[in-house]
C-alpha positions as semicolon CSV with decimal commas, in nm:
position;residue;x (nm);y (nm);z (nm)
1;M;0,000;0,000;0,000
2;K;0,131;0,343;-0,095
3;K;0,229;0,602;0,163
4;I;0,082;0,940;0,063
5;L;0,187;1,279;0,199
6;V;-0,089;1,541;0,161
7;T;0,024;1,903;0,183
8;G;-0,235;2,163;0,280
9;S;-0,428;1,902;0,479
10;N;-0,613;2,172;0,677
11;G;-0,788;2,302;0,363
12;L;-1,113;2,183;0,206
13;L;-0,948;1,951;-0,045
14;G;-0,678;1,845;0,203
15;Q;-0,932;1,746;0,467
16;T;-1,159;1,576;0,214
17;L;-0,867;1,379;0,071
18;S;-0,740;1,283;0,417
19;S;-1,088;1,164;0,513
20;L;-1,120;0,962;0,193
21;I;-0,785;0,791;0,250
22;L;-0,869;0,703;0,610
23;S;-1,225;0,588;0,543
24;T;-1,131;0,364;0,249
25;G;-0,791;0,240;0,368
26;R;-0,650;0,282;0,017
27;A;-0,321;0,431;0,137
28;H;-0,119;0,521;0,446
29;L;-0,173;0,889;0,524
30;I;0,079;1,156;0,621
31;A;-0,117;1,480;0,661
32;S;0,070;1,808;0,667
33;S;-0,010;2,176;0,694
34;R;0,116;2,486;0,868
35;G;0,011;2,504;1,234
36;A;-0,213;2,273;1,434
37;D;-0,401;1,981;1,281
38;R;-0,753;2,107;1,201
39;F;-0,849;1,774;1,041
40;N;-0,797;1,616;1,384
41;T;-0,991;1,297;1,307
42;P;-0,954;0,963;1,487
43;G;-0,749;0,728;1,272
44;D;-0,408;0,586;1,203
45;Y;-0,222;0,873;1,039
46;V;0,076;1,100;1,095
47;Y;0,038;1,478;1,112
48;L;0,325;1,715;1,037
49;D;0,329;2,087;1,116
50;L;0,512;2,170;0,795
51;D;0,595;2,490;0,607
52;I;0,662;2,379;0,250
53;T;0,835;2,709;0,171
54;D;1,114;2,600;0,413
55;K;1,311;2,367;0,188
56;E;1,550;2,241;0,457
57;K;1,273;2,135;0,698
58;L;1,067;1,998;0,411
59;Y;1,359;1,782;0,296
60;S;1,418;1,658;0,649
61;S;1,052;1,561;0,701
62;I;1,022;1,385;0,366
63;S;1,350;1,199;0,425
64;L;1,220;1,079;0,762
65;H;0,872;0,967;0,654
66;K;0,957;0,842;0,301
67;P;0,626;0,889;0,115
68;D;0,573;0,719;-0,221
69;V;0,347;1,000;-0,339
70;I;0,308;1,367;-0,248
71;I;-0,025;1,533;-0,330
72;N;0,022;1,908;-0,317
73;T;-0,307;2,078;-0,229
74;A;-0,141;2,377;-0,058
75;A;-0,182;2,713;-0,234
76;V;-0,302;3,069;-0,202
77;T;-0,622;3,044;-0,409
78;N;-0,794;3,374;-0,330
79;V;-0,756;3,566;-0,656
80;D;-0,773;3,910;-0,495
81;V;-0,530;3,818;-0,216
82;C;-0,283;3,704;-0,482
83;H;-0,336;4,031;-0,667
84;H;-0,244;4,238;-0,360
85;E;-0,001;4,011;-0,170
86;R;0,219;3,898;-0,455
87;D;0,519;3,789;-0,250
88;L;0,301;3,561;-0,036
89;C;0,133;3,423;-0,348
90;W;0,465;3,352;-0,520
91;Q;0,620;3,192;-0,212
92;L;0,345;2,933;-0,168
93;N;0,228;2,889;-0,527
94;V;0,567;2,883;-0,698
95;T;0,870;2,865;-0,465
96;A;0,715;2,587;-0,254
97;V;0,639;2,389;-0,569
98;Q;1,002;2,425;-0,678
99;N;1,103;2,285;-0,337
100;L;0,870;1,988;-0,377
101;V;0,984;1,914;-0,732
102;S;1,350;1,922;-0,632
103;I;1,295;1,684;-0,339
104;C;1,068;1,451;-0,538
105;E;1,337;1,421;-0,807
106;D;1,601;1,345;-0,543
107;K;1,384;1,087;-0,361
108;N;1,201;0,938;-0,664
109;I;0,860;1,045;-0,532
110;H;0,554;1,080;-0,754
111;L;0,430;1,440;-0,727
112;I;0,062;1,515;-0,788
113;H;0,008;1,891;-0,809
114;I;-0,327;2,071;-0,805
115;S;-0,368;2,353;-1,056
116;T;-0,657;2,561;-1,184
117;D;-0,874;2,669;-1,476
118;F;-0,737;3,019;-1,414
119;V;-0,428;2,932;-1,621
120;F;-0,661;3,002;-1,917
121;D;-0,792;3,337;-2,039
122;G;-1,154;3,222;-2,064
123;K;-1,199;3,310;-2,430
124;A;-1,239;2,955;-2,565
125;G;-1,374;2,729;-2,289
126;P;-1,433;2,448;-2,228
127;Y;-1,067;2,344;-2,258
128;N;-0,887;2,016;-2,310
129;E;-0,545;1,941;-2,162
130;D;-0,359;2,053;-2,476
131;A;-0,511;2,403;-2,483
132;L;-0,261;2,687;-2,456
133;P;-0,262;2,863;-2,115
134;N;-0,285;3,240;-2,107
135;P;-0,357;3,359;-1,751
136;V;-0,521;3,698;-1,696
137;S;-0,451;3,733;-1,321
138;Y;-0,148;3,715;-1,097
139;Y;-0,301;3,408;-0,931
140;G;-0,334;3,238;-1,269
141;Q;0,020;3,341;-1,362
142;S;0,159;3,193;-1,039
143;K;-0,021;2,864;-1,097
144;Y;0,096;2,849;-1,458
145;E;0,455;2,912;-1,352
146;A;0,422;2,626;-1,102
147;E;0,292;2,401;-1,379
148;Q;0,599;2,481;-1,588
149;I;0,825;2,386;-1,297
150;V;0,642;2,056;-1,246
151;R;0,648;1,974;-1,617
152;R;1,026;2,019;-1,628
153;S;1,067;1,755;-1,356
154;S;1,281;1,454;-1,442
155;Y;1,066;1,217;-1,235
156;D;0,697;1,116;-1,231
157;W;0,456;1,407;-1,210
158;T;0,084;1,470;-1,248
159;I;-0,102;1,799;-1,276
160;L;-0,472;1,799;-1,193
161;R;-0,639;2,123;-1,301
162;T;-0,972;2,195;-1,135
163;I;-1,249;2,455;-1,114
164;L;-1,437;2,628;-0,829
165;V;-1,416;2,355;-0,566
166;Y;-1,702;2,331;-0,316
167;G;-1,790;2,109;-0,023
168;V;-1,789;2,101;0,356
169;T;-1,555;1,962;0,621
170;P;-1,513;2,023;0,996
171;N;-1,304;2,324;1,103
172;M;-1,294;2,497;0,766
173;S;-1,080;2,810;0,745
174;R;-1,249;2,942;0,430
175;S;-1,592;2,926;0,275
176;N;-1,672;2,837;-0,087
177;I;-1,938;2,948;-0,332
178;V;-2,201;2,697;-0,219
179;L;-2,164;2,760;0,154
180;W;-2,130;3,136;0,103
181;A;-2,449;3,157;-0,104
182;K;-2,644;2,930;0,133
183;S;-2,536;3,126;0,440
184;A;-2,605;3,469;0,290
185;L;-2,951;3,373;0,163
186;E;-3,045;3,207;0,491
187;K;-2,970;3,540;0,661
188;G;-3,180;3,727;0,406
189;E;-2,882;3,920;0,273
190;D;-2,890;4,076;-0,073
191;I;-2,600;3,948;-0,283
192;K;-2,461;4,059;-0,618
193;V;-2,350;3,772;-0,841
194;V;-2,179;3,793;-1,180
195;N;-2,389;3,665;-1,468
196;D;-2,119;3,671;-1,738
197;Q;-1,867;3,423;-1,599
198;W;-1,913;3,051;-1,661
199;R;-1,762;2,761;-1,467
200;M;-1,800;2,387;-1,406
201;P;-1,808;2,367;-1,022
202;T;-1,622;2,072;-0,869
203;L;-1,725;1,870;-0,566
204;A;-1,426;1,837;-0,331
205;L;-1,496;1,464;-0,295
206;D;-1,470;1,418;-0,673
207;L;-1,135;1,600;-0,682
208;A;-1,008;1,396;-0,386
209;E;-1,108;1,074;-0,564
210;A;-0,923;1,190;-0,877
211;C;-0,610;1,251;-0,665
212;L;-0,626;0,897;-0,528
213;L;-0,692;0,746;-0,870
214;A;-0,389;0,925;-1,013
215;A;-0,174;0,797;-0,725
216;E;-0,300;0,439;-0,750
217;R;-0,263;0,421;-1,127
218;K;0,062;0,620;-1,128
219;A;-0,096;0,828;-1,402
220;T;0,134;1,100;-1,529
221;G;0,073;1,414;-1,730
222;I;-0,203;1,675;-1,714
223;F;-0,566;1,588;-1,639
224;H;-0,871;1,813;-1,623
225;I;-1,093;1,747;-1,321
226;S;-1,425;1,924;-1,264
227;G;-1,796;1,871;-1,228
228;M;-2,022;1,784;-1,522
229;D;-2,227;2,103;-1,551
230;M;-2,133;2,429;-1,724
231;M;-2,312;2,710;-1,540
232;S;-2,288;3,084;-1,499
233;V;-2,191;3,190;-1,148
234;Y;-2,536;3,351;-1,122
235;D;-2,703;3,019;-1,210
236;I;-2,484;2,834;-0,958
237;V;-2,612;3,060;-0,681
238;R;-2,971;3,027;-0,801
239;A;-2,935;2,648;-0,801
240;V;-2,815;2,667;-0,439
241;A;-3,124;2,874;-0,352
242;D;-3,353;2,626;-0,528
243;F;-3,198;2,324;-0,357
244;W;-3,241;2,464;-0,005
245;S;-3,570;2,645;-0,087
246;L;-3,425;2,991;-0,022
247;D;-3,555;3,326;-0,147
248;K;-3,403;3,400;-0,489
249;S;-3,522;3,761;-0,483
250;H;-3,210;3,842;-0,279
251;I;-2,985;3,735;-0,572
252;H;-2,903;4,025;-0,802
253;P;-2,721;3,963;-1,133
254;I;-2,439;4,198;-1,223
255;S;-2,180;4,212;-1,498
256;S;-1,811;4,162;-1,423
257;E;-1,745;4,516;-1,544
258;L;-1,994;4,668;-1,301
259;L;-1,887;4,448;-1,010
260;N;-1,539;4,589;-1,070
261;Q;-1,337;4,300;-0,925
262;E;-0,979;4,419;-0,883
263;A;-0,819;4,101;-1,018
264;K;-0,943;3,999;-1,360
265;R;-1,121;3,665;-1,397
266;P;-1,150;3,452;-1,712
267;Q;-1,496;3,477;-1,864
268;K;-1,572;3,115;-1,959
269;T;-1,353;2,826;-1,858
270;G;-1,486;2,471;-1,816
271;F;-1,311;2,147;-1,901
272;I;-1,340;1,861;-2,145
273;L;-1,319;1,559;-1,913
274;D;-1,269;1,277;-2,165
275;K;-0,904;1,212;-2,077
276;A;-0,969;1,184;-1,702
277;I;-1,272;0,962;-1,758
278;R;-1,081;0,736;-1,995
279;H;-0,744;0,711;-1,817
280;L;-0,833;0,761;-1,450
281;G;-1,183;0,616;-1,442
282;Y;-1,302;0,955;-1,316
283;Q;-1,679;0,974;-1,259
284;P;-1,790;1,324;-1,158
285;H;-2,120;1,401;-0,989
286;S;-2,372;1,644;-1,133
287;F;-2,406;1,973;-0,946
288;R;-2,742;1,859;-0,807
289;E;-2,585;1,537;-0,678
290;G;-2,301;1,741;-0,529
291;L;-2,546;1,959;-0,338
292;E;-2,716;1,645;-0,204
293;I;-2,379;1,525;-0,072
294;V;-2,307;1,865;0,086
295;D;-2,650;1,860;0,250
296;K;-2,586;1,515;0,402
297;D;-2,241;1,624;0,521
298;L;-2,389;1,934;0,687
299;D;-2,651;1,719;0,863
300;N;-2,377;1,486;0,988
301;L;-2,172;1,779;1,117
302;N;-2,473;1,927;1,294
303;R;-2,558;1,594;1,459
304;F;-2,198;1,554;1,570
305;A;-2,195;1,908;1,714
306;F;-2,500;1,840;1,930
307;N;-2,385;1,498;2,056
Protein backbone atom coordinates (compact mmCIF):
# COMPACT_ATOMS: atom_id res chain seq x y z
CA MET A 1 0.00 0.00 0.00
CA LYS A 2 1.31 3.43 -0.95
CA LYS A 3 2.29 6.02 1.63
CA ILE A 4 0.82 9.40 0.63
CA LEU A 5 1.87 12.79 1.99
CA VAL A 6 -0.89 15.41 1.61
CA THR A 7 0.24 19.03 1.83
CA GLY A 8 -2.35 21.63 2.80
CA SER A 9 -4.28 19.02 4.79
CA ASN A 10 -6.13 21.72 6.77
CA GLY A 11 -7.88 23.02 3.63
CA LEU A 12 -11.13 21.83 2.06
CA LEU A 13 -9.48 19.51 -0.45
CA GLY A 14 -6.78 18.45 2.03
CA GLN A 15 -9.32 17.46 4.67
CA THR A 16 -11.59 15.76 2.14
CA LEU A 17 -8.67 13.79 0.71
CA SER A 18 -7.40 12.83 4.17
CA SER A 19 -10.88 11.64 5.13
CA LEU A 20 -11.20 9.62 1.93
CA ILE A 21 -7.85 7.91 2.50
CA LEU A 22 -8.69 7.03 6.10
CA SER A 23 -12.25 5.88 5.43
CA THR A 24 -11.31 3.64 2.49
CA GLY A 25 -7.91 2.40 3.68
CA ARG A 26 -6.50 2.82 0.17
CA ALA A 27 -3.21 4.31 1.37
CA HIS A 28 -1.19 5.21 4.46
CA LEU A 29 -1.73 8.89 5.24
CA ILE A 30 0.79 11.56 6.21
CA ALA A 31 -1.17 14.80 6.61
CA SER A 32 0.70 18.08 6.67
CA SER A 33 -0.10 21.76 6.94
CA ARG A 34 1.16 24.86 8.68
CA GLY A 35 0.11 25.04 12.34
CA ALA A 36 -2.13 22.73 14.34
CA ASP A 37 -4.01 19.81 12.81
CA ARG A 38 -7.53 21.07 12.01
CA PHE A 39 -8.49 17.74 10.41
CA ASN A 40 -7.97 16.16 13.84
CA THR A 41 -9.91 12.97 13.07
CA PRO A 42 -9.54 9.63 14.87
CA GLY A 43 -7.49 7.28 12.72
CA ASP A 44 -4.08 5.86 12.03
CA TYR A 45 -2.22 8.73 10.39
CA VAL A 46 0.76 11.00 10.95
CA TYR A 47 0.38 14.78 11.12
CA LEU A 48 3.25 17.15 10.37
CA ASP A 49 3.29 20.87 11.16
CA LEU A 50 5.12 21.70 7.95
CA ASP A 51 5.95 24.90 6.07
CA ILE A 52 6.62 23.79 2.50
CA THR A 53 8.35 27.09 1.71
CA ASP A 54 11.14 26.00 4.13
CA LYS A 55 13.11 23.67 1.88
CA GLU A 56 15.50 22.41 4.57
CA LYS A 57 12.73 21.35 6.98
CA LEU A 58 10.67 19.98 4.11
CA TYR A 59 13.59 17.82 2.96
CA SER A 60 14.18 16.58 6.49
CA SER A 61 10.52 15.61 7.01
CA ILE A 62 10.22 13.85 3.66
CA SER A 63 13.50 11.99 4.25
CA LEU A 64 12.20 10.79 7.62
CA HIS A 65 8.72 9.67 6.54
CA LYS A 66 9.57 8.42 3.01
CA PRO A 67 6.26 8.89 1.15
CA ASP A 68 5.73 7.19 -2.21
CA VAL A 69 3.47 10.00 -3.39
CA ILE A 70 3.08 13.67 -2.48
CA ILE A 71 -0.25 15.33 -3.30
CA ASN A 72 0.22 19.08 -3.17
CA THR A 73 -3.07 20.78 -2.29
CA ALA A 74 -1.41 23.77 -0.58
CA ALA A 75 -1.82 27.13 -2.34
CA VAL A 76 -3.02 30.69 -2.02
CA THR A 77 -6.22 30.44 -4.09
CA ASN A 78 -7.94 33.74 -3.30
CA VAL A 79 -7.56 35.66 -6.56
CA ASP A 80 -7.73 39.10 -4.95
CA VAL A 81 -5.30 38.18 -2.16
CA CYS A 82 -2.83 37.04 -4.82
CA HIS A 83 -3.36 40.31 -6.67
CA HIS A 84 -2.44 42.38 -3.60
CA GLU A 85 -0.01 40.11 -1.70
CA ARG A 86 2.19 38.98 -4.55
CA ASP A 87 5.19 37.89 -2.50
CA LEU A 88 3.01 35.61 -0.36
CA CYS A 89 1.33 34.23 -3.48
CA TRP A 90 4.65 33.52 -5.20
CA GLN A 91 6.20 31.92 -2.12
CA LEU A 92 3.45 29.33 -1.68
CA ASN A 93 2.28 28.89 -5.27
CA VAL A 94 5.67 28.83 -6.98
CA THR A 95 8.70 28.65 -4.65
CA ALA A 96 7.15 25.87 -2.54
CA VAL A 97 6.39 23.89 -5.69
CA GLN A 98 10.02 24.25 -6.78
CA ASN A 99 11.03 22.85 -3.37
CA LEU A 100 8.70 19.88 -3.77
CA VAL A 101 9.84 19.14 -7.32
CA SER A 102 13.50 19.22 -6.32
CA ILE A 103 12.95 16.84 -3.39
CA CYS A 104 10.68 14.51 -5.38
CA GLU A 105 13.37 14.21 -8.07
CA ASP A 106 16.01 13.45 -5.43
CA LYS A 107 13.84 10.87 -3.61
CA ASN A 108 12.01 9.38 -6.64
CA ILE A 109 8.60 10.45 -5.32
CA HIS A 110 5.54 10.80 -7.54
CA LEU A 111 4.30 14.40 -7.27
CA ILE A 112 0.62 15.15 -7.88
CA HIS A 113 0.08 18.91 -8.09
CA ILE A 114 -3.27 20.71 -8.05
CA SER A 115 -3.68 23.53 -10.56
CA THR A 116 -6.57 25.61 -11.84
CA ASP A 117 -8.74 26.69 -14.76
CA PHE A 118 -7.37 30.19 -14.14
CA VAL A 119 -4.28 29.32 -16.21
CA PHE A 120 -6.61 30.02 -19.17
CA ASP A 121 -7.92 33.37 -20.39
CA GLY A 122 -11.54 32.22 -20.64
CA LYS A 123 -11.99 33.10 -24.30
CA ALA A 124 -12.39 29.55 -25.65
CA GLY A 125 -13.74 27.29 -22.89
CA PRO A 126 -14.33 24.48 -22.28
CA TYR A 127 -10.67 23.44 -22.58
CA ASN A 128 -8.87 20.16 -23.10
CA GLU A 129 -5.45 19.41 -21.62
CA ASP A 130 -3.59 20.53 -24.76
CA ALA A 131 -5.11 24.03 -24.83
CA LEU A 132 -2.61 26.87 -24.56
CA PRO A 133 -2.62 28.63 -21.15
CA ASN A 134 -2.85 32.40 -21.07
CA PRO A 135 -3.57 33.59 -17.51
CA VAL A 136 -5.21 36.98 -16.96
CA SER A 137 -4.51 37.33 -13.21
CA TYR A 138 -1.48 37.15 -10.97
CA TYR A 139 -3.01 34.08 -9.31
CA GLY A 140 -3.34 32.38 -12.69
CA GLN A 141 0.20 33.41 -13.62
CA SER A 142 1.59 31.93 -10.39
CA LYS A 143 -0.21 28.64 -10.97
CA TYR A 144 0.96 28.49 -14.58
CA GLU A 145 4.55 29.12 -13.52
CA ALA A 146 4.22 26.26 -11.02
CA GLU A 147 2.92 24.01 -13.79
CA GLN A 148 5.99 24.81 -15.88
CA ILE A 149 8.25 23.86 -12.97
CA VAL A 150 6.42 20.56 -12.46
CA ARG A 151 6.48 19.74 -16.17
CA ARG A 152 10.26 20.19 -16.28
CA SER A 153 10.67 17.55 -13.56
CA SER A 154 12.81 14.54 -14.42
CA TYR A 155 10.66 12.17 -12.35
CA ASP A 156 6.97 11.16 -12.31
CA TRP A 157 4.56 14.07 -12.10
CA THR A 158 0.84 14.70 -12.48
CA ILE A 159 -1.02 17.99 -12.76
CA LEU A 160 -4.72 17.99 -11.93
CA ARG A 161 -6.39 21.23 -13.01
CA THR A 162 -9.72 21.95 -11.35
CA ILE A 163 -12.49 24.55 -11.14
CA LEU A 164 -14.37 26.28 -8.29
CA VAL A 165 -14.16 23.55 -5.66
CA TYR A 166 -17.02 23.31 -3.16
CA GLY A 167 -17.90 21.09 -0.23
CA VAL A 168 -17.89 21.01 3.56
CA THR A 169 -15.55 19.62 6.21
CA PRO A 170 -15.13 20.23 9.96
CA ASN A 171 -13.04 23.24 11.03
CA MET A 172 -12.94 24.97 7.66
CA SER A 173 -10.80 28.10 7.45
CA ARG A 174 -12.49 29.42 4.30
CA SER A 175 -15.92 29.26 2.75
CA ASN A 176 -16.72 28.37 -0.87
CA ILE A 177 -19.38 29.48 -3.32
CA VAL A 178 -22.01 26.97 -2.19
CA LEU A 179 -21.64 27.60 1.54
CA TRP A 180 -21.30 31.36 1.03
CA ALA A 181 -24.49 31.57 -1.04
CA LYS A 182 -26.44 29.30 1.33
CA SER A 183 -25.36 31.26 4.40
CA ALA A 184 -26.05 34.69 2.90
CA LEU A 185 -29.51 33.73 1.63
CA GLU A 186 -30.45 32.07 4.91
CA LYS A 187 -29.70 35.40 6.61
CA GLY A 188 -31.80 37.27 4.06
CA GLU A 189 -28.82 39.20 2.73
CA ASP A 190 -28.90 40.76 -0.73
CA ILE A 191 -26.00 39.48 -2.83
CA LYS A 192 -24.61 40.59 -6.18
CA VAL A 193 -23.50 37.72 -8.41
CA VAL A 194 -21.79 37.93 -11.80
CA ASN A 195 -23.89 36.65 -14.68
CA ASP A 196 -21.19 36.71 -17.38
CA GLN A 197 -18.67 34.23 -15.99
CA TRP A 198 -19.13 30.51 -16.61
CA ARG A 199 -17.62 27.61 -14.67
CA MET A 200 -18.00 23.87 -14.06
CA PRO A 201 -18.08 23.67 -10.22
CA THR A 202 -16.22 20.72 -8.69
CA LEU A 203 -17.25 18.70 -5.66
CA ALA A 204 -14.26 18.37 -3.31
CA LEU A 205 -14.96 14.64 -2.95
CA ASP A 206 -14.70 14.18 -6.73
CA LEU A 207 -11.35 16.00 -6.82
CA ALA A 208 -10.08 13.96 -3.86
CA GLU A 209 -11.08 10.74 -5.64
CA ALA A 210 -9.23 11.90 -8.77
CA CYS A 211 -6.10 12.51 -6.65
CA LEU A 212 -6.26 8.97 -5.28
CA LEU A 213 -6.92 7.46 -8.70
CA ALA A 214 -3.89 9.25 -10.13
CA ALA A 215 -1.74 7.97 -7.25
CA GLU A 216 -3.00 4.39 -7.50
CA ARG A 217 -2.63 4.21 -11.27
CA LYS A 218 0.62 6.20 -11.28
CA ALA A 219 -0.96 8.28 -14.02
CA THR A 220 1.34 11.00 -15.29
CA GLY A 221 0.73 14.14 -17.30
CA ILE A 222 -2.03 16.75 -17.14
CA PHE A 223 -5.66 15.88 -16.39
CA HIS A 224 -8.71 18.13 -16.23
CA ILE A 225 -10.93 17.47 -13.21
CA SER A 226 -14.25 19.24 -12.64
CA GLY A 227 -17.96 18.71 -12.28
CA MET A 228 -20.22 17.84 -15.22
CA ASP A 229 -22.27 21.03 -15.51
CA MET A 230 -21.33 24.29 -17.24
CA MET A 231 -23.12 27.10 -15.40
CA SER A 232 -22.88 30.84 -14.99
CA VAL A 233 -21.91 31.90 -11.48
CA TYR A 234 -25.36 33.51 -11.22
CA ASP A 235 -27.03 30.19 -12.10
CA ILE A 236 -24.84 28.34 -9.58
CA VAL A 237 -26.12 30.60 -6.81
CA ARG A 238 -29.71 30.27 -8.01
CA ALA A 239 -29.35 26.48 -8.01
CA VAL A 240 -28.15 26.67 -4.39
CA ALA A 241 -31.24 28.74 -3.52
CA ASP A 242 -33.53 26.26 -5.28
CA PHE A 243 -31.98 23.24 -3.57
CA TRP A 244 -32.41 24.64 -0.05
CA SER A 245 -35.70 26.45 -0.87
CA LEU A 246 -34.25 29.91 -0.22
CA ASP A 247 -35.55 33.26 -1.47
CA LYS A 248 -34.03 34.00 -4.89
CA SER A 249 -35.22 37.61 -4.83
CA HIS A 250 -32.10 38.42 -2.79
CA ILE A 251 -29.85 37.35 -5.72
CA HIS A 252 -29.03 40.25 -8.02
CA PRO A 253 -27.21 39.63 -11.33
CA ILE A 254 -24.39 41.98 -12.23
CA SER A 255 -21.80 42.12 -14.98
CA SER A 256 -18.11 41.62 -14.23
CA GLU A 257 -17.45 45.16 -15.44
CA LEU A 258 -19.94 46.68 -13.01
CA LEU A 259 -18.87 44.48 -10.10
CA ASN A 260 -15.39 45.89 -10.70
CA GLN A 261 -13.37 43.00 -9.25
CA GLU A 262 -9.79 44.19 -8.83
CA ALA A 263 -8.19 41.01 -10.18
CA LYS A 264 -9.43 39.99 -13.60
CA ARG A 265 -11.21 36.65 -13.97
CA PRO A 266 -11.50 34.52 -17.12
CA GLN A 267 -14.96 34.77 -18.64
CA LYS A 268 -15.72 31.15 -19.59
CA THR A 269 -13.53 28.26 -18.58
CA GLY A 270 -14.86 24.71 -18.16
CA PHE A 271 -13.11 21.47 -19.01
CA ILE A 272 -13.40 18.61 -21.45
CA LEU A 273 -13.19 15.59 -19.13
CA ASP A 274 -12.69 12.77 -21.65
CA LYS A 275 -9.04 12.12 -20.77
CA ALA A 276 -9.69 11.84 -17.02
CA ILE A 277 -12.72 9.62 -17.58
CA ARG A 278 -10.81 7.36 -19.95
CA HIS A 279 -7.44 7.11 -18.17
CA LEU A 280 -8.33 7.61 -14.50
CA GLY A 281 -11.83 6.16 -14.42
CA TYR A 282 -13.02 9.55 -13.16
CA GLN A 283 -16.79 9.74 -12.59
CA PRO A 284 -17.90 13.24 -11.58
CA HIS A 285 -21.20 14.01 -9.89
CA SER A 286 -23.72 16.44 -11.33
CA PHE A 287 -24.06 19.73 -9.46
CA ARG A 288 -27.42 18.59 -8.07
CA GLU A 289 -25.85 15.37 -6.78
CA GLY A 290 -23.01 17.41 -5.29
CA LEU A 291 -25.46 19.59 -3.38
CA GLU A 292 -27.16 16.45 -2.04
CA ILE A 293 -23.79 15.25 -0.72
CA VAL A 294 -23.07 18.65 0.86
CA ASP A 295 -26.50 18.60 2.50
CA LYS A 296 -25.86 15.15 4.02
CA ASP A 297 -22.41 16.24 5.21
CA LEU A 298 -23.89 19.34 6.87
CA ASP A 299 -26.51 17.19 8.63
CA ASN A 300 -23.77 14.86 9.88
CA LEU A 301 -21.72 17.79 11.17
CA ASN A 302 -24.73 19.27 12.94
CA ARG A 303 -25.58 15.94 14.59
CA PHE A 304 -21.98 15.54 15.70
CA ALA A 305 -21.95 19.08 17.14
CA PHE A 306 -25.00 18.40 19.30
CA ASN A 307 -23.85 14.98 20.56
